[in-house]
LUMZASE-519014 format. One record per residue (C-alpha): x, y, z; residue in three letters. Coordinates in steps of 0.02 Angstrom, whole numbers, plus 50000, padded with zeros to 5 digits. Each point is the difference from the previous one (the first is absolute). Layout:
{pt {X; Y; Z}; 'ALA'},
...
***
This chain:
{pt {50000; 50000; 50000}; 'MET'},
{pt {50071; 50168; 49947}; 'ILE'},
{pt {49970; 50144; 50121}; 'VAL'},
{pt {50044; 50182; 49962}; 'ARG'},
{pt {50060; 50116; 50137}; 'ALA'},
{pt {50061; 50178; 50022}; 'VAL'},
{pt {50132; 50055; 50125}; 'THR'},
{pt {49986; 50153; 50112}; 'ARG'},
{pt {50095; 50103; 49870}; 'ASP'},
{pt {49882; 49940; 49861}; 'ASN'},
{pt {50119; 49873; 49922}; 'LYS'},
{pt {49905; 49853; 49922}; 'PRO'},
{pt {50052; 49821; 50034}; 'LEU'},
{pt {49934; 49825; 49966}; 'THR'},
{pt {49974; 49852; 50116}; 'LEU'},
{pt {49975; 49823; 49938}; 'ASN'},
{pt {49910; 49893; 50128}; 'LEU'},
{pt {50018; 49814; 49962}; 'GLN'},
{pt {49953; 49844; 50100}; 'PRO'},
{pt {50183; 49975; 50048}; 'GLY'},
{pt {50076; 50173; 49996}; 'SER'},
{pt {49988; 50189; 49998}; 'LEU'},
{pt {50101; 50099; 49873}; 'THR'},
{pt {50016; 50188; 50012}; 'VAL'},
{pt {50061; 50100; 49849}; 'ALA'},
{pt {50045; 50174; 50061}; 'PHE'},
{pt {50062; 50044; 49826}; 'ASP'},
{pt {50099; 49917; 49861}; 'GLU'},
{pt {50158; 50002; 50106}; 'GLN'},
{pt {49933; 49937; 50166}; 'THR'},
{pt {49900; 49839; 50018}; 'VAL'},
{pt {49983; 49895; 50158}; 'LEU'},
{pt {49921; 49828; 50024}; 'ALA'},
{pt {49952; 49919; 50166}; 'TYR'},
{pt {49920; 49835; 50040}; 'ASP'},
{pt {49841; 49988; 50104}; 'ARG'},
{pt {50098; 49982; 50162}; 'ALA'},
{pt {50085; 50166; 49966}; 'GLY'},
{pt {50170; 49931; 49947}; 'ARG'},
{pt {50091; 50099; 49865}; 'LEU'},
{pt {50043; 49882; 49857}; 'TRP'},
{pt {50036; 50116; 49854}; 'SER'},
{pt {50052; 50180; 49975}; 'ALA'},
{pt {50046; 50107; 49850}; 'PHE'},
{pt {50096; 50161; 50027}; 'PHE'},
{pt {50062; 50104; 49853}; 'HIS'},
{pt {50053; 49859; 49884}; 'GLY'},
{pt {50054; 49875; 50134}; 'SER'},
{pt {49893; 49850; 50047}; 'THR'},
{pt {50013; 49919; 50171}; 'PHE'},
{pt {49928; 49833; 50053}; 'ARG'},
{pt {49996; 49955; 50184}; 'ARG'},
{pt {50015; 49820; 50059}; 'GLY'},
{pt {49918; 49934; 50157}; 'LEU'},
{pt {50176; 49967; 50064}; 'ASP'},
{pt {50026; 50189; 50004}; 'GLY'},
{pt {50110; 50011; 49846}; 'GLY'},
{pt {49968; 50130; 49865}; 'LEU'},
{pt {50050; 49970; 49820}; 'LEU'},
{pt {50030; 50157; 49900}; 'GLY'},
{pt {49996; 50007; 49809}; 'LYS'},
{pt {50038; 50146; 49885}; 'TRP'},
{pt {50076; 50043; 49831}; 'THR'},
{pt {50169; 50084; 49993}; 'GLU'},
{pt {50090; 50042; 49837}; 'ARG'},
{pt {49877; 49888; 49905}; 'SER'},
{pt {50043; 49853; 50113}; 'ARG'},
{pt {49879; 49916; 50118}; 'ARG'},
{pt {50071; 50002; 50176}; 'GLU'},
{pt {49940; 49910; 50156}; 'ARG'},
{pt {50061; 49968; 50175}; 'ARG'},
{pt {49940; 49969; 50176}; 'ARG'},
{pt {49996; 50159; 50101}; 'LEU'},
{pt {50102; 50027; 50157}; 'TRP'},
{pt {49897; 49999; 50160}; 'ALA'},
{pt {50010; 50190; 50016}; 'SER'},
{pt {49942; 50022; 49820}; 'GLU'},
{pt {49855; 49880; 50026}; 'ALA'},
{pt {49950; 50095; 50158}; 'ASP'},
{pt {49997; 50163; 49901}; 'PHE'},
{pt {49886; 49928; 49865}; 'VAL'},
{pt {49878; 49925; 50126}; 'VAL'},
{pt {49992; 50158; 50106}; 'ASP'},
{pt {49981; 50112; 49849}; 'ARG'},
{pt {49853; 49894; 49939}; 'ALA'},
{pt {49919; 50000; 50173}; 'ALA'},
{pt {50014; 50190; 50011}; 'ALA'},
{pt {49918; 50023; 49829}; 'LEU'},
{pt {49858; 49883; 50046}; 'ILE'},
{pt {49976; 50087; 50167}; 'GLY'},
{pt {49986; 50171; 49920}; 'ALA'},
{pt {49875; 49930; 49874}; 'LEU'},
{pt {49892; 49921; 50135}; 'ALA'},
{pt {49996; 50164; 50097}; 'ASP'},
{pt {49956; 50116; 49859}; 'SER'},
{pt {49928; 49918; 49845}; 'ALA'},
{pt {49820; 50005; 49944}; 'LYS'},
{pt {49941; 49838; 49918}; 'PHE'},
{pt {49872; 49987; 49862}; 'ASP'},
{pt {49926; 49839; 50068}; 'ALA'},
{pt {49847; 49929; 50086}; 'ALA'},
{pt {50003; 50006; 50191}; 'PRO'},
{pt {50040; 49815; 50022}; 'LEU'},
{pt {50140; 50006; 49872}; 'VAL'},
{pt {50070; 50157; 50081}; 'ARG'},
{pt {49994; 49913; 50170}; 'GLN'},
{pt {50096; 49852; 49929}; 'GLU'},
{pt {50130; 50113; 49919}; 'LEU'},
{pt {50030; 50094; 50162}; 'LEU'},
{pt {50023; 49836; 50094}; 'LEU'},
{pt {50129; 49938; 49874}; 'LEU'},
{pt {50089; 50168; 49994}; 'LEU'},
{pt {50010; 50001; 50190}; 'ASP'},
{pt {50082; 49828; 49998}; 'ARG'},
{pt {50121; 50057; 49866}; 'ALA'},
{pt {50051; 50161; 50088}; 'ARG'},
{pt {50045; 49896; 50153}; 'ARG'},
{pt {50119; 49893; 49898}; 'PHE'},
{pt {50156; 50101; 50040}; 'THR'},
{pt {50180; 49938; 49993}; 'ALA'},
{pt {49990; 49950; 50184}; 'ALA'},
{pt {49838; 49903; 49970}; 'THR'},
{pt {50075; 49919; 49844}; 'ALA'},
{pt {50151; 49937; 50099}; 'ARG'},
{pt {49884; 49923; 50131}; 'GLN'},
{pt {49896; 49921; 49862}; 'ASP'},
{pt {50155; 49925; 49917}; 'ALA'},
{pt {50057; 49928; 50167}; 'ALA'},
{pt {49828; 49919; 50018}; 'HIS'},
{pt {50016; 49928; 49825}; 'PHE'},
{pt {50168; 49921; 50044}; 'LEU'},
{pt {49924; 49918; 50153}; 'ARG'},
{pt {49876; 49913; 49885}; 'VAL'},
{pt {50115; 49962; 49852}; 'TYR'},
{pt {50177; 49948; 49964}; 'LYS'},
{pt {50074; 50118; 49868}; 'PRO'},
{pt {49920; 49963; 49832}; 'ILE'},
{pt {50142; 49970; 49876}; 'GLY'},
{pt {49915; 50014; 49831}; 'ILE'},
{pt {49833; 49981; 49911}; 'LEU'},
{pt {49951; 49993; 49816}; 'PRO'},
{pt {49949; 50173; 49936}; 'PRO'},
{pt {49818; 49953; 49979}; 'ASP'},
{pt {49995; 49948; 50184}; 'GLN'},
{pt {50067; 50160; 50079}; 'TYR'},
{pt {49825; 50040; 50063}; 'MET'},
{pt {49957; 49825; 50061}; 'ALA'},
{pt {49977; 49955; 50182}; 'LEU'},
{pt {50158; 49902; 50040}; 'VAL'},
{pt {49982; 49855; 50121}; 'LEU'},
{pt {50160; 49911; 50050}; 'GLN'},
{pt {49956; 49816; 49994}; 'LEU'},
{pt {50187; 49965; 50002}; 'THR'},
{pt {50153; 50104; 50041}; 'GLU'},
{pt {50157; 50011; 49893}; 'GLY'},
{pt {50047; 49897; 49847}; 'CYS'},
{pt {50006; 49811; 49999}; 'SER'},
{pt {50169; 49994; 49911}; 'PHE'},
{pt {50072; 50178; 50007}; 'ASN'},
{pt {50152; 49966; 49890}; 'THR'},
{pt {49974; 50110; 49846}; 'CYS'},
{pt {50149; 50116; 49977}; 'THR'},
{pt {49893; 50143; 49932}; 'PHE'},
{pt {49879; 50005; 50148}; 'CYS'},
{pt {50027; 50073; 50173}; 'THR'},
{pt {49819; 50018; 50054}; 'PHE'},
{pt {50000; 49860; 50129}; 'TYR'},
{pt {50184; 49977; 50045}; 'ARG'},
{pt {49972; 50042; 50182}; 'ASP'},
{pt {49851; 49886; 50027}; 'ARG'},
{pt {49990; 49811; 50019}; 'PRO'},
{pt {49856; 49916; 49911}; 'PHE'},
{pt {49855; 49943; 50107}; 'ARG'},
{pt {49817; 49953; 49981}; 'ILE'},
{pt {49878; 50074; 50124}; 'LYS'},
{pt {49895; 49883; 50106}; 'SER'},
{pt {49811; 50011; 49985}; 'LEU'},
{pt {49987; 50100; 50161}; 'ASP'},
{pt {50142; 50116; 49949}; 'GLU'},
{pt {49924; 50032; 49830}; 'PHE'},
{pt {49827; 50030; 50073}; 'ARG'},
{pt {50073; 50126; 50123}; 'ALA'},
{pt {50099; 50084; 49860}; 'HIS'},
{pt {49847; 50015; 49888}; 'VAL'},
{pt {49896; 50076; 50139}; 'ILE'},
{pt {50141; 50119; 50049}; 'ALA'},
{pt {50021; 50053; 49818}; 'ALA'},
{pt {49814; 50028; 49980}; 'ARG'},
{pt {49992; 50104; 50159}; 'ASP'},
{pt {50153; 50102; 49952}; 'TYR'},
{pt {49931; 50038; 49828}; 'MET'},
{pt {49830; 50050; 50064}; 'GLY'},
{pt {49911; 50105; 49870}; 'GLU'},
{pt {50158; 49996; 49892}; 'SER'},
{pt {49942; 49828; 49944}; 'LEU'},
{pt {49879; 50085; 49881}; 'ALA'},
{pt {50151; 50056; 49897}; 'LEU'},
{pt {50075; 49824; 49990}; 'ARG'},
{pt {49961; 49886; 49854}; 'ARG'},
{pt {50018; 49813; 50026}; 'GLY'},
{pt {50115; 49906; 50119}; 'ILE'},
{pt {50182; 49962; 49964}; 'PHE'},
{pt {50064; 49848; 50095}; 'LEU'},
{pt {50178; 50040; 50051}; 'ALA'},
{pt {50148; 49983; 50016}; 'ASP'},
{pt {50108; 49949; 49853}; 'ALA'},
{pt {49939; 49824; 49970}; 'ASN'},
{pt {49841; 49978; 50102}; 'ALA'},
{pt {49922; 49862; 49893}; 'LEU'},
{pt {50148; 49886; 50039}; 'VAL'},
{pt {49902; 49950; 50157}; 'VAL'},
{pt {49950; 49815; 49988}; 'PRO'},
{pt {49825; 49986; 49928}; 'GLN'},
{pt {49909; 49932; 50152}; 'LYS'},
{pt {50077; 50132; 50113}; 'GLN'},
{pt {49969; 50137; 49870}; 'LEU'},
{pt {49816; 49956; 49985}; 'VAL'},
{pt {49982; 50006; 50190}; 'ALA'},
{pt {50079; 50173; 50002}; 'LEU'},
{pt {49886; 50062; 49861}; 'LEU'},
{pt {49850; 49939; 50099}; 'ARG'},
{pt {50049; 50128; 50130}; 'VAL'},
{pt {49962; 50134; 49870}; 'LEU'},
{pt {49842; 49919; 49938}; 'ARG'},
{pt {49923; 49947; 50165}; 'ASP'},
{pt {50072; 50112; 50135}; 'ASP'},
{pt {50018; 50170; 49916}; 'VAL'},
{pt {49839; 50049; 49915}; 'SER'},
{pt {50076; 50152; 49909}; 'ASP'},
{pt {50113; 49885; 49899}; 'ALA'},
{pt {49872; 49877; 49935}; 'ARG'},
{pt {49966; 50094; 49838}; 'SER'},
{pt {50180; 50056; 49969}; 'GLN'},
{pt {50109; 49934; 49858}; 'SER'},
{pt {50166; 49924; 50054}; 'LEU'},
{pt {50171; 50021; 49918}; 'PHE'},
{pt {50173; 49933; 50043}; 'ALA'},
{pt {50179; 49969; 49944}; 'PHE'},
{pt {50062; 49823; 49966}; 'LEU'},
{pt {50164; 49937; 49931}; 'ASP'},
{pt {49999; 49874; 49859}; 'GLY'},
{pt {50087; 49854; 50082}; 'PHE'},
{pt {49881; 50005; 50150}; 'SER'},
{pt {49849; 50036; 49891}; 'GLY'},
{pt {50020; 49839; 49902}; 'ARG'},
{pt {49973; 49901; 50160}; 'LYS'},
{pt {49816; 50048; 49998}; 'LYS'},
{pt {49879; 49922; 49876}; 'SER'},
{pt {49867; 50084; 49895}; 'SER'},
{pt {49873; 49931; 50125}; 'ASP'},
{pt {50095; 50086; 50140}; 'ASP'},
{pt {49991; 50165; 49908}; 'TYR'},
{pt {49815; 49974; 49963}; 'ALA'},
{pt {49974; 49978; 50188}; 'ALA'},
{pt {50094; 50162; 50033}; 'LEU'},
{pt {49894; 50086; 49867}; 'ALA'},
{pt {49846; 49951; 50100}; 'SER'},
{pt {50069; 50107; 50141}; 'PHE'},
{pt {50019; 50148; 49882}; 'GLY'},
{pt {50176; 49980; 49929}; 'LEU'},
{pt {50001; 50101; 49837}; 'LYS'},
{pt {50181; 50017; 49947}; 'ARG'},
{pt {50169; 49925; 50042}; 'VAL'},
{pt {50159; 50100; 49967}; 'TYR'},
{pt {50147; 49894; 49944}; 'ILE'},
{pt {50173; 50078; 50003}; 'GLY'},
{pt {50064; 49910; 49847}; 'LEU'},
{pt {50138; 50132; 49978}; 'GLU'},
{pt {50066; 49903; 49848}; 'SER'},
{pt {49963; 49847; 49894}; 'GLY'},
{pt {50187; 49965; 49987}; 'HIS'},
{pt {50054; 49868; 50126}; 'ASP'},
{pt {50185; 50047; 49999}; 'PRO'},
{pt {49952; 50179; 50046}; 'LEU'},
{pt {49884; 49942; 50140}; 'LEU'},
{pt {50139; 49895; 50073}; 'HIS'},
{pt {50121; 50146; 49987}; 'TRP'},
{pt {49872; 50107; 50093}; 'LEU'},
{pt {49988; 49864; 50135}; 'HIS'},
{pt {49813; 49981; 49969}; 'LYS'},
{pt {49946; 49823; 50047}; 'PRO'},
{pt {49915; 49882; 49879}; 'GLY'},
{pt {49989; 49991; 49812}; 'TYR'},
{pt {49899; 50087; 49866}; 'VAL'},
{pt {49902; 49840; 49972}; 'ALA'},
{pt {49936; 50015; 50180}; 'ASP'},
{pt {49928; 50173; 49966}; 'ALA'},
{pt {49918; 49941; 49839}; 'ILE'},
{pt {49921; 49851; 50087}; 'GLU'},
{pt {49941; 50111; 50144}; 'ALA'},
{pt {49922; 50129; 49883}; 'ALA'},
{pt {49910; 49865; 49902}; 'GLN'},
{pt {49930; 49923; 50160}; 'ALA'},
{pt {49945; 50170; 50066}; 'ILE'},
{pt {49911; 50039; 49836}; 'LYS'},
{pt {49918; 49828; 49997}; 'ALA'},
{pt {49935; 50035; 50176}; 'GLY'},
{pt {49909; 50155; 49939}; 'GLY'},
{pt {50121; 50128; 50072}; 'VAL'},
{pt {50088; 50137; 49901}; 'ASN'},
{pt {50188; 50014; 49989}; 'VAL'},
{pt {50120; 50147; 50000}; 'CYS'},
{pt {50177; 49967; 49939}; 'VAL'},
{pt {50139; 50118; 50055}; 'ILE'},
{pt {50151; 50019; 49885}; 'VAL'},
{pt {50161; 50082; 50059}; 'LEU'},
{pt {50068; 50102; 49856}; 'LEU'},
{pt {50188; 50021; 49992}; 'GLY'},
{pt {50036; 49855; 50117}; 'ALA'},
{pt {50171; 49927; 49960}; 'GLY'},
{pt {50046; 50146; 49888}; 'GLY'},
{pt {50063; 49970; 49824}; 'SER'},
{pt {50082; 49835; 50051}; 'LYS'},
{pt {49831; 49915; 50021}; 'PHE'},
{pt {49897; 50119; 49893}; 'GLY'},
{pt {49970; 49893; 49846}; 'GLU'},
{pt {49950; 49844; 50097}; 'GLY'},
{pt {49897; 50103; 50121}; 'HIS'},
{pt {49891; 50073; 49862}; 'VAL'},
{pt {49987; 49841; 49895}; 'ARG'},
{pt {49957; 49881; 50142}; 'ASP'},
{pt {49884; 50122; 50091}; 'THR'},
{pt {49894; 50011; 49843}; 'ILE'},
{pt {49995; 49811; 49987}; 'GLU'},
{pt {49957; 49978; 50185}; 'ALA'},
{pt {49856; 50126; 50003}; 'ILE'},
{pt {49929; 49931; 49838}; 'ASN'},
{pt {49997; 49827; 50079}; 'ALA'},
{pt {49893; 50061; 50146}; 'MET'},
{pt {49841; 50024; 49899}; 'GLY'},
{pt {49963; 50176; 50062}; 'LEU'},
{pt {49852; 50101; 49940}; 'GLY'},
{pt {49854; 50107; 50058}; 'ALA'},
{pt {50019; 50056; 50180}; 'GLY'},
{pt {50186; 49962; 50006}; 'ASP'},
{pt {50140; 50126; 50012}; 'LEU'},
{pt {50186; 50016; 49961}; 'VAL'},
{pt {50103; 50124; 50100}; 'TYR'},
{pt {50167; 50062; 49934}; 'PHE'},
{pt {50113; 50057; 50141}; 'SER'},
{pt {50160; 50090; 49953}; 'GLU'},
{pt {50146; 49946; 50107}; 'PHE'},
{pt {50043; 50131; 50132}; 'VAL'},
{pt {50162; 49992; 50099}; 'ALA'},
{pt {49957; 50018; 50185}; 'MET'},
{pt {50112; 50013; 50154}; 'PRO'},
{pt {50040; 49832; 50077}; 'GLY'},
{pt {49967; 49896; 49845}; 'GLN'},
{pt {50121; 49853; 49977}; 'PRO'},
{pt {49968; 50022; 49813}; 'TYR'},
{pt {50131; 50136; 49981}; 'GLY'},
{pt {50141; 49895; 50072}; 'HIS'},
{pt {49948; 49853; 49891}; 'LEU'},
{pt {49996; 50109; 49844}; 'ALA'},
{pt {50172; 50072; 50037}; 'GLU'},
{pt {50073; 49827; 50031}; 'ARG'},
{pt {49930; 49930; 49838}; 'ASP'},
{pt {50028; 50158; 49896}; 'GLN'},
{pt {49815; 50024; 49963}; 'VAL'},
{pt {49973; 50174; 49928}; 'GLU'},
{pt {49833; 50081; 50041}; 'PRO'},
{pt {49878; 50049; 49864}; 'LEU'},
{pt {49944; 50178; 49976}; 'SER'},
{pt {49818; 50049; 50026}; 'VAL'},
{pt {49976; 50006; 49811}; 'GLU'},
{pt {50076; 49827; 49979}; 'GLN'},
{pt {49881; 49932; 50132}; 'MET'},
{pt {49854; 50078; 49908}; 'ARG'},
{pt {50060; 49918; 49839}; 'VAL'},
{pt {49991; 49834; 50093}; 'GLN'},
{pt {49821; 50037; 50049}; 'ARG'},
{pt {49950; 50044; 49822}; 'ARG'},
{pt {50081; 49841; 49933}; 'GLU'},
{pt {49913; 49889; 50127}; 'ILE'},
{pt {49831; 50085; 49987}; 'GLU'},
{pt {49999; 49994; 49810}; 'ALA'},
{pt {50024; 49811; 49995}; 'ARG'},
{pt {49880; 49944; 50135}; 'LEU'},
{pt {49853; 49892; 49949}; 'LYS'},
{pt {49843; 49994; 50104}; 'PHE'},
{pt {49816; 49960; 49994}; 'ALA'},
{pt {49893; 50154; 50028}; 'GLY'},
{pt {50058; 50171; 50061}; 'PRO'},
{pt {50158; 49993; 50105}; 'LEU'},
{pt {50052; 50156; 50095}; 'LYS'},
{pt {50179; 50065; 50009}; 'PHE'},
{pt {50062; 50129; 50126}; 'ALA'},
{pt {50157; 50073; 50076}; 'ALA'},
{pt {50050; 49957; 50179}; 'TYR'},
{pt {50117; 50127; 50080}; 'ASP'},
{pt {50046; 49942; 50175}; 'ILE'},
{pt {50056; 50177; 50045}; 'ARG'},
{pt {49818; 50056; 49993}; 'GLU'},
{pt {49939; 49881; 50135}; 'PHE'},
{pt {49935; 50067; 50163}; 'ILE'},
{pt {49868; 49928; 50116}; 'TYR'},
***
């Protein structure tokens, strides 16, 4: 619902009242968005976009010299953005006149009051609460950034990939039924009215569907039977290929009955020698078999390809065999392929490995050539979606 308003000094502005959020456009250079609990989640100030995560982090994005830049803000910078937004909202709530029916105006004032109270100090307290409910969330697929994350497991079941540091500090474990039930209830209570902004449920962490089938079904019953809010929600999760092949199409059909809609497989490459060099367990054949079983069980698949992995040394085999592997999976309508350009991050073993084996990195343009070559030669039944996956843009 669009609502027009006028400030005390007769400046017009626009409010967009949605079931999950309130967006206030003061002008073309200042736009703020809050969820229903009053948490700031997006801000636009003079060409820079900021997205706030529930963990308290703020990701800033802007264009400088025709280049897209992004980085996480320092704590003091994040405090400034949050306080500036709260001050603007407070001034609006105190002075604006709204062109809206009385009940709508009452709702707007309630949401604006919640937003004005979300200062830097409040945001820090909120982030501390979040970290009492959750372990740090390492990564999500881009289409799941606005999901409700529930940590069925913690960490990664193998945690050996040289290009990944998301779960290095965390041993893998599966929550007990009582632990998971308590976590789900705590997450629901923490989110409160913010839940209206969340779409679907992402079962975390890195490899949640590795849980043995009988135990996994029992855990999913917690969602279906004990938490009424989750009964109608679609479920999504990561799964590696060599673990995924251990479940049958009947197993995936059973998971689909609980709402599982899509499984994200980090294929990275269809080239076995490259996977072994990256210290990723299993074989390409495992991922193909897993994808086929998932599809046969009525669940969609997303395949993640790591562009630039192995540099020029592995480049030819990487492109050739990745095309062959994805074509063997039988993807089609409802499925997705993500192309993730390799990004060097602090603490990655990859850099030492590349230096030892004289693996030269590819440029951004060379990685995009890889994407074009792979995408052009994929065969699929029905519309298959392709998208970019930039891990530097993740925040939750």
